[in-house]
C-alpha positions, -999 to 999 in steps of 0.1 A, spaced: -826 476 776 -802 504 786 -809 525 817 -822 560 811 -800 588 822 -807 625 828 -796 648 800 -775 669 824 -756 638 835 -733 629 806 -718 599 824 -689 618 838 -702 630 871 -679 609 891 -650 610 866 -622 635 870 -606 653 840 -574 637 829 -544 658 836 -519 664 808 -482 662 812 -469 690 790 -433 694 780 -418 728 791 -402 750 764 -368 743 779 -373 706 774 -385 711 739 -354 731 731 -332 703 746 -351 678 724 -343 700 693 -307 702 703 -305 664 708 -320 659 673 -295 683 657 -266 665 674 -279 630 666 -289 638 631 -325 626 634 -339 591 635 -337 591 673 -374 597 679 -380 565 699 -349 570 722 -358 606 730 -394 596 736 -383 570 761 -361 595 778 -389 620 784 -416 593 789 -436 605 759 -446 588 727 -429 593 693 -458 615 680 -451 641 707 -414 643 696 -425 645 659 -448 674 668 -419 692 685 -398 687 654 -426 701 632 -429 732 654 -392 738 659 -392 772 643 -419 785 666 -404 769 696 -369 783 691 -383 818 682 -404 818 714 -376 805 735 -351 831 723 -376 860 727 -385 848 762 -348 846 772 -341 881 760 -371 895 780 -359 878 812 -323 892 808 -336 928 807 
């Protein structure tokens, strides 16, 4: 029979939260530029270059309009 635990102890009292390694906006823009130059189909190669999986690169490609818009707006604000 399984041991009984307290309700407050969800089994993660000694576990730490897993940290996420997030790509910076500048890295995402570089990925978009690499995909434009390469013509697509380079997901695996770019993923290896940034130590990410292919899904992360696909998500960057799906959100490329938002990423490029945010990047250009952010650069304009910094130059002022």
